C-alpha positions in Angstrom: 0.0 0.0 0.0 1.4 3.4 -1.0 1.6 6.2 1.5 -0.8 9.0 0.7 0.6 12.3 -0.4 0.5 15.4 1.7 -2.1 16.9 -0.6 -4.3 13.8 -0.3 -4.1 13.9 3.5 -4.8 17.6 3.6 -7.8 17.1 1.4 -9.1 14.4 3.7 -8.6 16.5 6.7 -10.5 19.4 5.2 -13.5 17.0 4.6 -13.7 16.0 8.2 -16.4 17.5 10.4 -15.2 20.4 12.5 -15.1 18.3 15.7 -12.9 15.7 14.0 -10.7 18.4 12.6 -10.2 19.7 16.1 -9.4 16.2 17.4 -6.9 15.7 14.5 -5.2 19.0 15.2 -4.9 18.2 18.9 -3.5 14.7 18.2 -0.9 16.2 15.8 0.1 18.9 18.3 0.7 16.3 20.9 2.5 13.8 18.7 4.8 16.1 16.8 8.2 17.2 18.3 8.3 20.7 19.7 11.3 23.1 19.9 13.0 23.4 23.2 13.6 26.7 24.9 17.1 27.3 26.3 16.7 28.2 29.9 17.7 31.8 30.7 17.8 32.9 27.0 15.5 33.7 24.1 17.0 30.9 22.1 15.0 27.9 21.0 16.4 24.6 19.5 14.3 22.9 16.9 13.4 19.2 17.2 15.4 18.6 14.0 18.5 20.2 15.5 18.1 18.1 18.6 17.7 14.9 16.5 20.8 15.8 14.4 22.8 16.4 17.5 21.7 13.2 19.2 22.6 11.2 16.0 26.0 12.8 15.8 26.6 12.0 19.5 25.6 8.4 18.9 28.0 8.2 15.9 30.8 9.6 18.1 30.2 7.2 21.0 30.0 4.3 18.5 33.5 5.3 17.1 32.2 6.0 13.6 33.0 9.7 14.0 36.4 10.6 15.6 35.3 14.2 16.3 37.7 17.1 16.2 40.3 18.4 18.6 39.6 21.4 20.8 42.1 23.5 18.8 40.5 22.5 15.5 37.1 23.5 16.9 38.4 26.9 18.0 39.9 27.4 14.6 36.6 26.5 12.9 34.6 28.8 15.2 37.0 31.8 15.5 39.2 31.5 12.4 42.7 32.8 12.8 41.7 35.3 15.5 43.1 33.2 18.4 45.5 34.7 21.0 
């Protein structure tokens, strides 16, 4: 069975009675990942960034990504402007 397209799902959702549309919206809001607010700042981190970071950490722990040295990271972040 093929997965329905976004447009097909949207069309089906629009045909639902208003009460079912509200139920669907509530179910989606609960089930979809939400951004995380960084405590003490105005910054938010998206669910995609969190997933990407978690995947990278798992790769590092598994030995599939050797990471970079502290000096290489400083060079990458600050360029040649190190004291």
